[in-house]
C-alpha positions, 0 to 999 in steps of 0.5 A: 558830529561826535568824532573830530575826524571827518567821515565820508559817505557814499550814496547811490541814486543820489541825484533825486528823491530819497538819495538827495534827501540822504545827501542833505541829511548827512551833509548836515551831520558834517559828512563828506559826500561821494554821490553816485547817479546817472545824471551828471547835470542833476548831481551838479545841481545837488552839489551846488545846493549842498555846498551853499548850505554846508561846509563839506566836500561833495564829490560827484561820480556820474555812473550808470549802475546797470553797467557792472564792469566799472564798479571796482574801478569806481570804488578804487577811484573814490578811495583814492580821493578819500582817506576813509569810507565810513558809510555806504548807502545802496539807495539806487533802484527802480521798478515797473508796475506791470505783469511779469510777461510784459517785462522785457528780458532787458528790463529784468536784467537791468533791474536785477543789476541795479537793484541787487547785483550792483549793491553786492559788488559795491559792498564787496569793494567797500567792505574790504576797505572797512575791514581794514578800518575795523569800522563802517556801516552799510545801509541798504534801501529795501522795500516792504514788498520783500515782506508783503509781495505785490502782484505785477511787480514780480521782478522788483519784489524778487530783487528786494527779497534778494537784498534782504537775504544779502543784508541778513547774511552779510551782517553775520559775516562782518559784525565781528570786524566792527562793520554794521549792516542795516536794511531799511524796508520802506513803503511808498515814498513820495519820489521818482520811481516807476519809469523815472516818473514822479510819484502821484501818491497822496501825502497821507499814503506816501513817505516824506523822503526827508523824514526817511533820511532823518530816520536813517541818520538816527540808525547810523548814530546807534551806539557802536556796540548796538546794531539795527539790522532792519527797519520796516517803515510805511505810511499808516494809510498804505493799503498794500 
């Protein structure tokens, strides 16, 4: 790492898929990690894997982000245990592939909470900390469906449109405080997503989560007076 001071990254949805790949990628860069996901068991397995390879601090915060009531306390706890927060990656998210009228009200509410409202609330708390530090980076994991909507994923697409607008507006608010904001709009990733089932997409029509994570590391490493506001990345053979 270019700085001698250890940096700290918060990663949501960290227990599997892109989130786990991001945890490994930033551990390789020497970051201490604050990992948030629903499954304590999966987080502990990931912690063991990372700690056996890298000499970084890996702190676990099992939490269901569909519950918005505890997010402020969650960030307060993280900050009390880490002297700075340098990076927040809002990665947690899910979607269902089915017609709009087959989504139950509770499914829609939970999807909006996890995919959009929780990232906004987490960012609200973290940006307050970053503004005192005069530095920081918020990276939101969006979707290329925010730019090319797909039928039968209407609530999910709506949340990713919202995340795009949130990222664009927030950057204009906080860049004068040394805080960067980036949204990564990805296509299909070979990872868990729909109903927590593994992706069945062939390798040539899905992204490798490790490669996506390595790209996000490069985005973070952009020089301090430059910002990558968004990247759209999808497999060359993706048909939608």
